[in-house]
mmCIF file of the N, C-alpha and C atoms, coordinates in Angstrom:
data_MODEL
# 
_entry.id   MODEL 
# 
loop_
_atom_site.group_PDB 
_atom_site.id 
_atom_site.type_symbol 
_atom_site.label_atom_id 
_atom_site.label_alt_id 
_atom_site.label_comp_id 
_atom_site.label_asym_id 
_atom_site.label_entity_id 
_atom_site.label_seq_id 
_atom_site.pdbx_PDB_ins_code 
_atom_site.Cartn_x 
_atom_site.Cartn_y 
_atom_site.Cartn_z 
_atom_site.occupancy 
_atom_site.B_iso_or_equiv 
_atom_site.pdbx_formal_charge 
_atom_site.auth_seq_id 
_atom_site.auth_comp_id 
_atom_site.auth_asym_id 
_atom_site.auth_atom_id 
_atom_site.pdbx_PDB_model_num 
ATOM 1   N N  . MET A 1 1  ? -21.624 30.405  -9.034  1.00 0.00 ? 1  MET A N  1 
ATOM 2   C CA . MET A 1 1  ? -21.095 29.329  -9.856  1.00 0.00 ? 1  MET A CA 1 
ATOM 3   C C  . MET A 1 1  ? -19.816 28.765  -9.239  1.00 0.00 ? 1  MET A C  1 
ATOM 4   N N  . LEU A 1 2  ? -18.882 29.645  -8.847  1.00 0.00 ? 2  LEU A N  1 
ATOM 5   C CA . LEU A 1 2  ? -17.640 29.174  -8.239  1.00 0.00 ? 2  LEU A CA 1 
ATOM 6   C C  . LEU A 1 2  ? -17.899 28.455  -6.922  1.00 0.00 ? 2  LEU A C  1 
ATOM 7   N N  . LYS A 1 3  ? -18.881 28.921  -6.189  1.00 0.00 ? 3  LYS A N  1 
ATOM 8   C CA . LYS A 1 3  ? -19.218 28.277  -4.923  1.00 0.00 ? 3  LYS A CA 1 
ATOM 9   C C  . LYS A 1 3  ? -19.680 26.845  -5.167  1.00 0.00 ? 3  LYS A C  1 
ATOM 10  N N  . LYS A 1 4  ? -20.491 26.652  -6.190  1.00 0.00 ? 4  LYS A N  1 
ATOM 11  C CA . LYS A 1 4  ? -20.990 25.320  -6.531  1.00 0.00 ? 4  LYS A CA 1 
ATOM 12  C C  . LYS A 1 4  ? -19.839 24.403  -6.951  1.00 0.00 ? 4  LYS A C  1 
ATOM 13  N N  . ILE A 1 5  ? -18.896 24.928  -7.726  1.00 0.00 ? 5  ILE A N  1 
ATOM 14  C CA . ILE A 1 5  ? -17.737 24.143  -8.158  1.00 0.00 ? 5  ILE A CA 1 
ATOM 15  C C  . ILE A 1 5  ? -16.891 23.742  -6.954  1.00 0.00 ? 5  ILE A C  1 
ATOM 16  N N  . ARG A 1 6  ? -16.675 24.667  -6.030  1.00 0.00 ? 6  ARG A N  1 
ATOM 17  C CA . ARG A 1 6  ? -15.894 24.359  -4.832  1.00 0.00 ? 6  ARG A CA 1 
ATOM 18  C C  . ARG A 1 6  ? -16.559 23.268  -4.013  1.00 0.00 ? 6  ARG A C  1 
ATOM 19  N N  . GLU A 1 7  ? -17.887 23.330  -3.899  1.00 0.00 ? 7  GLU A N  1 
ATOM 20  C CA . GLU A 1 7  ? -18.618 22.303  -3.148  1.00 0.00 ? 7  GLU A CA 1 
ATOM 21  C C  . GLU A 1 7  ? -18.470 20.939  -3.801  1.00 0.00 ? 7  GLU A C  1 
ATOM 22  N N  . LEU A 1 8  ? -18.552 20.889  -5.134  1.00 0.00 ? 8  LEU A N  1 
ATOM 23  C CA . LEU A 1 8  ? -18.398 19.618  -5.845  1.00 0.00 ? 8  LEU A CA 1 
ATOM 24  C C  . LEU A 1 8  ? -16.993 19.043  -5.674  1.00 0.00 ? 8  LEU A C  1 
ATOM 25  N N  . ILE A 1 9  ? -15.989 19.914  -5.743  1.00 0.00 ? 9  ILE A N  1 
ATOM 26  C CA . ILE A 1 9  ? -14.604 19.464  -5.560  1.00 0.00 ? 9  ILE A CA 1 
ATOM 27  C C  . ILE A 1 9  ? -14.413 18.923  -4.149  1.00 0.00 ? 9  ILE A C  1 
ATOM 28  N N  . LYS A 1 10 ? -14.947 19.623  -3.166  1.00 0.00 ? 10 LYS A N  1 
ATOM 29  C CA . LYS A 1 10 ? -14.816 19.188  -1.777  1.00 0.00 ? 10 LYS A CA 1 
ATOM 30  C C  . LYS A 1 10 ? -15.478 17.835  -1.570  1.00 0.00 ? 10 LYS A C  1 
ATOM 31  N N  . LYS A 1 11 ? -16.655 17.614  -2.138  1.00 0.00 ? 11 LYS A N  1 
ATOM 32  C CA . LYS A 1 11 ? -17.338 16.324  -2.027  1.00 0.00 ? 11 LYS A CA 1 
ATOM 33  C C  . LYS A 1 11 ? -16.521 15.222  -2.694  1.00 0.00 ? 11 LYS A C  1 
ATOM 34  N N  . GLY A 1 12 ? -15.933 15.535  -3.849  1.00 0.00 ? 12 GLY A N  1 
ATOM 35  C CA . GLY A 1 12 ? -15.110 14.553  -4.564  1.00 0.00 ? 12 GLY A CA 1 
ATOM 36  C C  . GLY A 1 12 ? -13.884 14.161  -3.767  1.00 0.00 ? 12 GLY A C  1 
ATOM 37  N N  . LEU A 1 13 ? -13.243 15.130  -3.134  1.00 0.00 ? 13 LEU A N  1 
ATOM 38  C CA . LEU A 1 13 ? -12.065 14.841  -2.322  1.00 0.00 ? 13 LEU A CA 1 
ATOM 39  C C  . LEU A 1 13 ? -12.426 13.989  -1.121  1.00 0.00 ? 13 LEU A C  1 
ATOM 40  N N  . GLN A 1 14 ? -13.566 14.272  -0.521  1.00 0.00 ? 14 GLN A N  1 
ATOM 41  C CA . GLN A 1 14 ? -13.995 13.486  0.634   1.00 0.00 ? 14 GLN A CA 1 
ATOM 42  C C  . GLN A 1 14 ? -14.299 12.051  0.219   1.00 0.00 ? 14 GLN A C  1 
ATOM 43  N N  . LYS A 1 15 ? -14.897 11.866  -0.941  1.00 0.00 ? 15 LYS A N  1 
ATOM 44  C CA . LYS A 1 15 ? -15.202 10.521  -1.423  1.00 0.00 ? 15 LYS A CA 1 
ATOM 45  C C  . LYS A 1 15 ? -13.904 9.753   -1.702  1.00 0.00 ? 15 LYS A C  1 
ATOM 46  N N  . GLY A 1 16 ? -12.924 10.422  -2.307  1.00 0.00 ? 16 GLY A N  1 
ATOM 47  C CA . GLY A 1 16 ? -11.632 9.784   -2.578  1.00 0.00 ? 16 GLY A CA 1 
ATOM 48  C C  . GLY A 1 16 ? -10.918 9.401   -1.302  1.00 0.00 ? 16 GLY A C  1 
ATOM 49  N N  . GLN A 1 17 ? -11.013 10.251  -0.289  1.00 0.00 ? 17 GLN A N  1 
ATOM 50  C CA . GLN A 1 17 ? -10.392 9.949   0.995   1.00 0.00 ? 17 GLN A CA 1 
ATOM 51  C C  . GLN A 1 17 ? -11.031 8.710   1.606   1.00 0.00 ? 17 GLN A C  1 
ATOM 52  N N  . GLY A 1 18 ? -12.337 8.572   1.476   1.00 0.00 ? 18 GLY A N  1 
ATOM 53  C CA . GLY A 1 18 ? -13.034 7.408   2.007   1.00 0.00 ? 18 GLY A CA 1 
ATOM 54  C C  . GLY A 1 18 ? -12.584 6.124   1.336   1.00 0.00 ? 18 GLY A C  1 
ATOM 55  N N  . VAL A 1 19 ? -12.347 6.183   0.024   1.00 0.00 ? 19 VAL A N  1 
ATOM 56  C CA . VAL A 1 19 ? -11.897 5.006   -0.712  1.00 0.00 ? 19 VAL A CA 1 
ATOM 57  C C  . VAL A 1 19 ? -10.504 4.599   -0.246  1.00 0.00 ? 19 VAL A C  1 
ATOM 58  N N  . VAL A 1 20 ? -9.631  5.565   -0.058  1.00 0.00 ? 20 VAL A N  1 
ATOM 59  C CA . VAL A 1 20 ? -8.267  5.275   0.401   1.00 0.00 ? 20 VAL A CA 1 
ATOM 60  C C  . VAL A 1 20 ? -8.300  4.669   1.804   1.00 0.00 ? 20 VAL A C  1 
ATOM 61  N N  . GLU A 1 21 ? -9.102  5.240   2.683   1.00 0.00 ? 21 GLU A N  1 
ATOM 62  C CA . GLU A 1 21 ? -9.209  4.691   4.036   1.00 0.00 ? 21 GLU A CA 1 
ATOM 63  C C  . GLU A 1 21 ? -9.744  3.264   4.011   1.00 0.00 ? 21 GLU A C  1 
ATOM 64  N N  . TYR A 1 22 ? -10.728 3.004   3.165   1.00 0.00 ? 22 TYR A N  1 
ATOM 65  C CA . TYR A 1 22 ? -11.283 1.660   3.046   1.00 0.00 ? 22 TYR A CA 1 
ATOM 66  C C  . TYR A 1 22 ? -10.222 0.681   2.547   1.00 0.00 ? 22 TYR A C  1 
ATOM 67  N N  . ALA A 1 23 ? -9.444  1.090   1.554   1.00 0.00 ? 23 ALA A N  1 
ATOM 68  C CA . ALA A 1 23 ? -8.402  0.218   1.010   1.00 0.00 ? 23 ALA A CA 1 
ATOM 69  C C  . ALA A 1 23 ? -7.332  -0.085  2.057   1.00 0.00 ? 23 ALA A C  1 
ATOM 70  N N  . LEU A 1 24 ? -6.950  0.920   2.845   1.00 0.00 ? 24 LEU A N  1 
ATOM 71  C CA . LEU A 1 24 ? -5.960  0.693   3.894   1.00 0.00 ? 24 LEU A CA 1 
ATOM 72  C C  . LEU A 1 24 ? -6.476  -0.280  4.953   1.00 0.00 ? 24 LEU A C  1 
ATOM 73  N N  . MET A 1 25 ? -7.740  -0.093  5.341   1.00 0.00 ? 25 MET A N  1 
ATOM 74  C CA . MET A 1 25 ? -8.321  -0.989  6.340   1.00 0.00 ? 25 MET A CA 1 
ATOM 75  C C  . MET A 1 25 ? -8.430  -2.414  5.795   1.00 0.00 ? 25 MET A C  1 
ATOM 76  N N  . LEU A 1 26 ? -8.813  -2.552  4.538   1.00 0.00 ? 26 LEU A N  1 
ATOM 77  C CA . LEU A 1 26 ? -8.920  -3.871  3.929   1.00 0.00 ? 26 LEU A CA 1 
ATOM 78  C C  . LEU A 1 26 ? -7.550  -4.553  3.871   1.00 0.00 ? 26 LEU A C  1 
ATOM 79  N N  . GLY A 1 27 ? -6.523  -3.799  3.525   1.00 0.00 ? 27 GLY A N  1 
ATOM 80  C CA . GLY A 1 27 ? -5.176  -4.355  3.503   1.00 0.00 ? 27 GLY A CA 1 
ATOM 81  C C  . GLY A 1 27 ? -4.712  -4.783  4.881   1.00 0.00 ? 27 GLY A C  1 
ATOM 82  N N  . PHE A 1 28 ? -5.019  -3.968  5.880   1.00 0.00 ? 28 PHE A N  1 
ATOM 83  C CA . PHE A 1 28 ? -4.647  -4.299  7.250   1.00 0.00 ? 28 PHE A CA 1 
ATOM 84  C C  . PHE A 1 28 ? -5.342  -5.574  7.711   1.00 0.00 ? 28 PHE A C  1 
ATOM 85  N N  . VAL A 1 29 ? -6.625  -5.697  7.413   1.00 0.00 ? 29 VAL A N  1 
ATOM 86  C CA . VAL A 1 29 ? -7.373  -6.905  7.789   1.00 0.00 ? 29 VAL A CA 1 
ATOM 87  C C  . VAL A 1 29 ? -6.812  -8.128  7.073   1.00 0.00 ? 29 VAL A C  1 
ATOM 88  N N  . ALA A 1 30 ? -6.429  -7.966  5.821   1.00 0.00 ? 30 ALA A N  1 
ATOM 89  C CA . ALA A 1 30 ? -5.864  -9.086  5.071   1.00 0.00 ? 30 ALA A CA 1 
ATOM 90  C C  . ALA A 1 30 ? -4.541  -9.549  5.685   1.00 0.00 ? 30 ALA A C  1 
ATOM 91  N N  . ILE A 1 31 ? -3.721  -8.611  6.112   1.00 0.00 ? 31 ILE A N  1 
ATOM 92  C CA . ILE A 1 31 ? -2.438  -8.965  6.733   1.00 0.00 ? 31 ILE A CA 1 
ATOM 93  C C  . ILE A 1 31 ? -2.676  -9.685  8.056   1.00 0.00 ? 31 ILE A C  1 
ATOM 94  N N  . ILE A 1 32 ? -3.596  -9.180  8.861   1.00 0.00 ? 32 ILE A N  1 
ATOM 95  C CA . ILE A 1 32 ? -3.904  -9.821  10.143  1.00 0.00 ? 32 ILE A CA 1 
ATOM 96  C C  . ILE A 1 32 ? -4.469  -11.214 9.913   1.00 0.00 ? 32 ILE A C  1 
ATOM 97  N N  . ALA A 1 33 ? -5.366  -11.366 8.938   1.00 0.00 ? 33 ALA A N  1 
ATOM 98  C CA . ALA A 1 33 ? -5.944  -12.681 8.642   1.00 0.00 ? 33 ALA A CA 1 
ATOM 99  C C  . ALA A 1 33 ? -4.863  -13.659 8.205   1.00 0.00 ? 33 ALA A C  1 
ATOM 100 N N  . ASP A 1 34 ? -3.943  -13.209 7.373   1.00 0.00 ? 34 ASP A N  1 
ATOM 101 C CA . ASP A 1 34 ? -2.848  -14.066 6.925   1.00 0.00 ? 34 ASP A CA 1 
ATOM 102 C C  . ASP A 1 34 ? -1.986  -14.494 8.100   1.00 0.00 ? 34 ASP A C  1 
ATOM 103 N N  . TYR A 1 35 ? -1.733  -13.570 8.997   1.00 0.00 ? 35 TYR A N  1 
ATOM 104 C CA . TYR A 1 35 ? -0.921  -13.893 10.177  1.00 0.00 ? 35 TYR A CA 1 
ATOM 105 C C  . TYR A 1 35 ? -1.639  -14.909 11.070  1.00 0.00 ? 35 TYR A C  1 
ATOM 106 N N  . LEU A 1 36 ? -2.933  -14.706 11.283  1.00 0.00 ? 36 LEU A N  1 
ATOM 107 C CA . LEU A 1 36 ? -3.684  -15.595 12.169  1.00 0.00 ? 36 LEU A CA 1 
ATOM 108 C C  . LEU A 1 36 ? -3.853  -16.987 11.573  1.00 0.00 ? 36 LEU A C  1 
ATOM 109 N N  . ILE A 1 37 ? -4.051  -17.048 10.275  1.00 0.00 ? 37 ILE A N  1 
ATOM 110 C CA . ILE A 1 37 ? -4.197  -18.347 9.626   1.00 0.00 ? 37 ILE A CA 1 
ATOM 111 C C  . ILE A 1 37 ? -2.860  -19.079 9.627   1.00 0.00 ? 37 ILE A C  1 
ATOM 112 N N  . GLY A 1 38 ? -1.797  -18.344 9.469   1.00 0.00 ? 38 GLY A N  1 
ATOM 113 C CA . GLY A 1 38 ? -0.463  -18.938 9.503   1.00 0.00 ? 38 GLY A CA 1 
ATOM 114 C C  . GLY A 1 38 ? -0.132  -19.743 8.264   1.00 0.00 ? 38 GLY A C  1 
ATOM 115 N N  . GLY A 1 39 ? -0.866  -19.510 7.183   1.00 0.00 ? 39 GLY A N  1 
ATOM 116 C CA . GLY A 1 39 ? -0.641  -20.263 5.956   1.00 0.00 ? 39 GLY A CA 1 
ATOM 117 C C  . GLY A 1 39 ? 0.645   -19.892 5.255   1.00 0.00 ? 39 GLY A C  1 
ATOM 118 N N  . SER A 1 40 ? 1.143   -18.716 5.512   1.00 0.00 ? 40 SER A N  1 
ATOM 119 C CA . SER A 1 40 ? 2.379   -18.300 4.855   1.00 0.00 ? 40 SER A CA 1 
ATOM 120 C C  . SER A 1 40 ? 3.254   -17.555 5.842   1.00 0.00 ? 40 SER A C  1 
ATOM 121 N N  . ASN A 1 41 ? 4.499   -17.514 5.528   1.00 0.00 ? 41 ASN A N  1 
ATOM 122 C CA . ASN A 1 41 ? 5.472   -16.820 6.364   1.00 0.00 ? 41 ASN A CA 1 
ATOM 123 C C  . ASN A 1 41 ? 5.581   -15.380 5.863   1.00 0.00 ? 41 ASN A C  1 
ATOM 124 N N  . LEU A 1 42 ? 4.691   -14.519 6.340   1.00 0.00 ? 42 LEU A N  1 
ATOM 125 C CA . LEU A 1 42 ? 4.606   -13.151 5.837   1.00 0.00 ? 42 LEU A CA 1 
ATOM 126 C C  . LEU A 1 42 ? 5.899   -12.380 6.067   1.00 0.00 ? 42 LEU A C  1 
ATOM 127 N N  . ILE A 1 43 ? 6.441   -12.479 7.261   1.00 0.00 ? 43 ILE A N  1 
ATOM 128 C CA . ILE A 1 43 ? 7.665   -11.730 7.572   1.00 0.00 ? 43 ILE A CA 1 
ATOM 129 C C  . ILE A 1 43 ? 8.813   -12.218 6.700   1.00 0.00 ? 43 ILE A C  1 
ATOM 130 N N  . GLY A 1 44 ? 8.914   -13.520 6.531   1.00 0.00 ? 44 GLY A N  1 
ATOM 131 C CA . GLY A 1 44 ? 9.973   -14.072 5.679   1.00 0.00 ? 44 GLY A CA 1 
ATOM 132 C C  . GLY A 1 44 ? 9.822   -13.651 4.231   1.00 0.00 ? 44 GLY A C  1 
ATOM 133 N N  . SER A 1 45 ? 8.582   -13.594 3.753   1.00 0.00 ? 45 SER A N  1 
ATOM 134 C CA . SER A 1 45 ? 8.328   -13.179 2.372   1.00 0.00 ? 45 SER A CA 1 
ATOM 135 C C  . SER A 1 45 ? 8.707   -11.727 2.156   1.00 0.00 ? 45 SER A C  1 
ATOM 136 N N  . VAL A 1 46 ? 8.335   -10.877 3.088   1.00 0.00 ? 46 VAL A N  1 
ATOM 137 C CA . VAL A 1 46 ? 8.663   -9.453  2.963   1.00 0.00 ? 46 VAL A CA 1 
ATOM 138 C C  . VAL A 1 46 ? 10.170  -9.260  3.040   1.00 0.00 ? 46 VAL A C  1 
ATOM 139 N N  . LYS A 1 47 ? 10.817  -9.941  3.992   1.00 0.00 ? 47 LYS A N  1 
ATOM 140 C CA . LYS A 1 47 ? 12.268  -9.822  4.112   1.00 0.00 ? 47 LYS A CA 1 
ATOM 141 C C  . LYS A 1 47 ? 12.961  -10.318 2.838   1.00 0.00 ? 47 LYS A C  1 
ATOM 142 N N  . GLY A 1 48 ? 12.458  -11.412 2.288   1.00 0.00 ? 48 GLY A N  1 
ATOM 143 C CA . GLY A 1 48 ? 13.038  -11.939 1.053   1.00 0.00 ? 48 GLY A CA 1 
ATOM 144 C C  . GLY A 1 48 ? 12.897  -10.965 -0.109  1.00 0.00 ? 48 GLY A C  1 
ATOM 145 N N  . ALA A 1 49 ? 11.740  -10.330 -0.216  1.00 0.00 ? 49 ALA A N  1 
ATOM 146 C CA . ALA A 1 49 ? 11.526  -9.361  -1.293  1.00 0.00 ? 49 ALA A CA 1 
ATOM 147 C C  . ALA A 1 49 ? 12.450  -8.156  -1.130  1.00 0.00 ? 49 ALA A C  1 
ATOM 148 N N  . ILE A 1 50 ? 12.607  -7.689  0.095   1.00 0.00 ? 50 ILE A N  1 
ATOM 149 C CA . ILE A 1 50 ? 13.497  -6.551  0.348   1.00 0.00 ? 50 ILE A CA 1 
ATOM 150 C C  . ILE A 1 50 ? 14.942  -6.930  0.040   1.00 0.00 ? 50 ILE A C  1 
ATOM 151 N N  . ASP A 1 51 ? 15.338  -8.127  0.426   1.00 0.00 ? 51 ASP A N  1 
ATOM 152 C CA . ASP A 1 51 ? 16.699  -8.587  0.132   1.00 0.00 ? 51 ASP A CA 1 
ATOM 153 C C  . ASP A 1 51 ? 16.941  -8.701  -1.375  1.00 0.00 ? 51 ASP A C  1 
ATOM 154 N N  . ASP A 1 52 ? 15.925  -9.165  -2.119  1.00 0.00 ? 52 ASP A N  1 
ATOM 155 C CA . ASP A 1 52 ? 16.054  -9.258  -3.576  1.00 0.00 ? 52 ASP A CA 1 
ATOM 156 C C  . ASP A 1 52 ? 16.264  -7.885  -4.207  1.00 0.00 ? 52 ASP A C  1 
ATOM 157 N N  . VAL A 1 53 ? 15.470  -6.925  -3.767  1.00 0.00 ? 53 VAL A N  1 
ATOM 158 C CA . VAL A 1 53 ? 15.607  -5.562  -4.300  1.00 0.00 ? 53 VAL A CA 1 
ATOM 159 C C  . VAL A 1 53 ? 16.965  -4.987  -3.939  1.00 0.00 ? 53 VAL A C  1 
ATOM 160 N N  . LYS A 1 54 ? 17.386  -5.207  -2.697  1.00 0.00 ? 54 LYS A N  1 
ATOM 161 C CA . LYS A 1 54 ? 18.692  -4.709  -2.265  1.00 0.00 ? 54 LYS A CA 1 
ATOM 162 C C  . LYS A 1 54 ? 19.806  -5.327  -3.112  1.00 0.00 ? 54 LYS A C  1 
ATOM 163 N N  . GLY A 1 55 ? 19.700  -6.628  -3.374  1.00 0.00 ? 55 GLY A N  1 
ATOM 164 C CA . GLY A 1 55 ? 20.699  -7.301  -4.199  1.00 0.00 ? 55 GLY A CA 1 
ATOM 165 C C  . GLY A 1 55 ? 20.742  -6.754  -5.616  1.00 0.00 ? 55 GLY A C  1 
ATOM 166 N N  . GLN A 1 56 ? 19.587  -6.471  -6.193  1.00 0.00 ? 56 GLN A N  1 
ATOM 167 C CA . GLN A 1 56 ? 19.549  -5.901  -7.540  1.00 0.00 ? 56 GLN A CA 1 
ATOM 168 C C  . GLN A 1 56 ? 20.144  -4.501  -7.573  1.00 0.00 ? 56 GLN A C  1 
ATOM 169 N N  . ILE A 1 57 ? 19.865  -3.710  -6.541  1.00 0.00 ? 57 ILE A N  1 
ATOM 170 C CA . ILE A 1 57 ? 20.442  -2.357  -6.479  1.00 0.00 ? 57 ILE A CA 1 
ATOM 171 C C  . ILE A 1 57 ? 21.954  -2.448  -6.332  1.00 0.00 ? 57 ILE A C  1 
ATOM 172 N N  . ASP A 1 58 ? 22.425  -3.328  -5.464  1.00 0.00 ? 58 ASP A N  1 
ATOM 173 C CA . ASP A 1 58 ? 23.869  -3.478  -5.265  1.00 0.00 ? 58 ASP A CA 1 
ATOM 174 C C  . ASP A 1 58 ? 24.555  -3.939  -6.546  1.00 0.00 ? 58 ASP A C  1 
ATOM 175 N N  . SER A 1 59 ? 23.952  -4.899  -7.264  1.00 0.00 ? 59 SER A N  1 
ATOM 176 C CA . SER A 1 59 ? 24.583  -5.396  -8.483  1.00 0.00 ? 59 SER A CA 1 
ATOM 177 C C  . SER A 1 59 ? 24.568  -4.337  -9.583  1.00 0.00 ? 59 SER A C  1 
ATOM 178 N N  . SER A 1 60 ? 23.551  -3.489  -9.615  1.00 0.00 ? 60 SER A N  1 
ATOM 179 C CA . SER A 1 60 ? 23.525  -2.431  -10.627 1.00 0.00 ? 60 SER A CA 1 
ATOM 180 C C  . SER A 1 60 ? 24.586  -1.368  -10.338 1.00 0.00 ? 60 SER A C  1 
ATOM 181 N N  . ARG A 1 61 ? 24.876  -1.156  -9.069  1.00 0.00 ? 61 ARG A N  1 
ATOM 182 C CA . ARG A 1 61 ? 25.929  -0.200  -8.704  1.00 0.00 ? 61 ARG A CA 1 
ATOM 183 C C  . ARG A 1 61 ? 27.294  -0.733  -9.103  1.00 0.00 ? 61 ARG A C  1 
ATOM 184 N N  . LEU A 1 62 ? 27.476  -2.042  -9.015  1.00 0.00 ? 62 LEU A N  1 
ATOM 185 C CA . LEU A 1 62 ? 28.763  -2.625  -9.383  1.00 0.00 ? 62 LEU A CA 1 
ATOM 186 C C  . LEU A 1 62 ? 28.990  -2.558  -10.887 1.00 0.00 ? 62 LEU A C  1 
ATOM 187 N N  . ASN A 1 63 ? 27.905  -2.604  -11.668 1.00 0.00 ? 63 ASN A N  1 
ATOM 188 C CA . ASN A 1 63 ? 28.027  -2.572  -13.127 1.00 0.00 ? 63 ASN A CA 1 
ATOM 189 C C  . ASN A 1 63 ? 28.307  -1.168  -13.655 1.00 0.00 ? 63 ASN A C  1 
ATOM 190 N N  . ASP A 1 64 ? 28.077  -0.148  -12.858 1.00 0.00 ? 64 ASP A N  1 
ATOM 191 C CA . ASP A 1 64 ? 28.286  1.244   -13.328 1.00 0.00 ? 64 ASP A CA 1 
ATOM 192 C C  . ASP A 1 64 ? 29.704  1.659   -13.232 1.00 0.00 ? 64 ASP A C  1 
# 
């Protein structure tokens, strides 16, 4: 019985790993496609988002 449970858990973990790998590959392809199309400034958008978060963290530190 325990052997059967271990086999089922192992199969489930392998299936979950496959989903994560697929999602990572899909995200990578989407980033490359966006870069090749050139429809948006990906680097500028990411830098802007990071700067916004940094600004919010800095302002919260000043309020404490």
